[in-house]
N, C-alpha and C positions, 0 to 999 in steps of 0.2 A: 842190338842197333837193328831198327827196323824204316822200311821206307813204305809212308803210308798214302802218297800222293804224287802225283807228277804233273809237272807245269811246263809248258813249250813257250820260249819267247821268241817271238818276232822281233829280229832287229833289224832296224832302219837306218840306212844313212841319213843325212839331215834332211837331203832336198827329197826321199822318198818318205818319210814319217809320215807326213798328212796324207798324201795320197795312197799310202799303205793301209794304214789305220782307216781311211773312209772305204777301201776297198773290203776290207775284212769284215768291218761290220756288217755291212751291205750283205757280203756273202755267208755270213754266218747268224745274220738276224740279232746280233749281242748289241748290247748297248756299251758305254764306256765309262769308267771310272774317271774322276779328277786324275788331274796330273799330278805326279810325284819326284819326288829327287830334287836334287840342288838347282838343276838347271829344267826341270819340268820334262827330264826324258823317260819317264817310266809312265807307263798306265796300265790299266786291266779291261780287257773285254768282257763283259758281264752277260751271261748267260739270262734267259728269262725264268731260268727252274735251274737247280740243281747249284753245284759250286764253281768258282771259275777256274780255268785252267790252261786259259789262254793270255799273255801279255806281252805288250810292244814294249819296246825301247828303242831311244834313240842313240846310235853310236857315233863316235868322235871321228873314227877313222876306218876305213875299208867299207867294203859293199854292202855291209849286214850278212843276214843269213839265219841261221836258229839256233838256239842253245837249248839246255835241259835244265830245269831245276828238279831234285830230287827231295823229296820233302821228309825228314826227319824225324822219327816219333822222339821227342824231349821230355817224355812224361819223367823221367829219372833226373833231368836235369839238362838243359840246353848246352852247357858247356861240356859236361860230359859225353852226349850223345853227340854232338859234332865233331869232338876229338876221337871218338871211336870210329865216327862214319869216315873222317878223313884218314884215320891212321889205316882202315882198311884200302882205301882208295889208292894210297901212297904205296902199300906193300904190294899191291897188284901193278903197279908201275904210272900211276898217275902223278902229275906234276900239279901243285899248286901254285897260282899265279897271284890271287889274293885272299887275303884273311881277315875277316872282323869277328873277335871273339864271340862266341854265341849267336850270332847271328847269321853270317851267310861265308862260306868257301867257295871261292871260284878257283875251278881245276880244268886242266886237259886230260883225257884220256891218254892211253899210251899212243893212239894213233891220232892226237889232236884235235878231238870234237870238244869244245867246251861245254862244261856243266858246273851247274853249283848245289853245294848241300846248304839246305836251309828248313829253318823251324818249322816243323808241321805245324797247322794252326786250326786244326779240327776237320778240314775237308773232307767230306767221305759221301757225296751225292753226285753222281756223274749226269750231266746235262743231258736231256733228251733230242734226239735229232730234231731239227728244226725244218720245216717246209718255207721255200723261197720263191716267193712268186707263182706259188702252186706248181711248180716243177720238180715234184718229188721232194723227198727229206733227205738231209746229208750232214753230215758232222764230220770235224777234224777229229779222227780217231785214232791215226798212227801217225808214230815219229820213224819215219824211214834214216837209218844212216848207210850211206852210200860208202863205202870202204873198197880203196884199192885193192886189187886180187893179193899182193902178199903179204898185206895187213888182214887178211880177213878171220885167219884162225886166232890171230892173237887180240884182234879186239872184239871178235867174239866172245871167247874166255872171258877178257875182261869186263864186260858189261853182264855176262851170266852170273860171275863170281860176286860182282859187286851188287847186283840186285837179287840174286837168290833165285834168280829162275834161268829154268835150263831151256837152251836152244831147241826149236823144233822146228821141223825142215816146212816149208810152207810149199802150197801145192805147186809153184811155179818155181820150177830148178835154179838157183843161185841166192835165193831167199829164205831165212829162219827168222821165226817170232821167238821172243823171249816169254815163255810161259811157266807158269807157275803159281802156289798160294800167295807169293809176294804180290800177283799183279791182280788177284782179286780185288775188284771195286775199283780199280783205275781208270780215270779219263781216258788213257791214249795208252796202246800199247807201242813198245820197241821193235822194229822189223829191221834186220841186218840186211843189206843187200851186197853182194860180192859184186862189185864193178867188173866187166870184162876187161878194162883196160883202164891204165890211168897215166898221167904224165909222171915223169921221175920226180920223187918229191912229193907228191901230192897226198895229202891228209885228208882225214875222214871229215865228209860234211854233213848235211842234213836236209832233209826236208821232208814237208808233210804230205799226209795223204787226208782225201775225206773218200768217206764211204757214201755212195750215192744210191737212189734205188733207180732213177732214173738218168742213167750217165749222158746220153746225148741231150736230152733238155740241160741239164747242169751245165755241160760244156758249152752250149748256146748261150747260157744268160752269162757265164763266166767271159766270154768273150764280148759279149753286147755291154758288159761294165769293166772291160778295160784290159782284160786278161789276153795272152797271145799264145795260141798252140804251137808247141815243139816239138811234138811227137807223139803218136798214135798207136797204142799196142792192142792186143787183144781183149785185155782186160782192164786196162787203166789207159788214159791220156794224161800227156804230161803239157804243163802251160807254166808260163810266167806270170806273177803278178804285175800291177801297174809301177813298182819299185824293182823289178827285178827278180824277186824270189822265186824258185821252181817250186813247184806241188803237183800232186798228181790227183785227179779225179777217178775213182776205182767202181767201177760197177758191181757193188754189193749193198747189202744192207748195212748200216753203220755199226761198228762193234757196241758192245754194250759192257 
């Protein structure tokens, strides 16, 4: 069983669906596929080059957020490959929420982060970073899992075992990347963040990071287009988009 691609979903409540899509189309420079699904609730952000890895969804309840699709190589048969993947996830402590045989499995990690197991459709070309209004280049290149301190060890072990990637300490204390052969050629890397504190019962949530060659200019552009700065740190700036989604602009070249 092999994961060949990752897709990050931006999940918007109904009121934020249109504004959220418009903002992220502008911020990435990507196009938009036709809407699909029974109620037109899904679409894909289409990069000018490379394969798509960002999708949007309108959710029926809650504030939305982010979730992850893991694309399973189904060369030996879709049903068998997805069964093997879900079997591993369950053995590691995941909980299945929904299943469509041979198509998609929706699950939660032990810490409560939602992910899907889907079929790989041959994606392999990572999109190049884009210049937005001449303010350096950037790309959504990281999905960060924000993990309460008491769940950090178990959640890190789950994602490492599921993906076959080894945790590697990041330069900043409290962070670790998942790296290894399974991550080669992926459009996003997974970053694990140990939150300093969390409310009782808080589950794992996620946010996206954009690597930026000119962070100050990128922050100014995002604010001009409706984002709001909520935190400033030495290496990154925390913002919320017009739909209330948290994300970070990080001062480093986008990961390739």
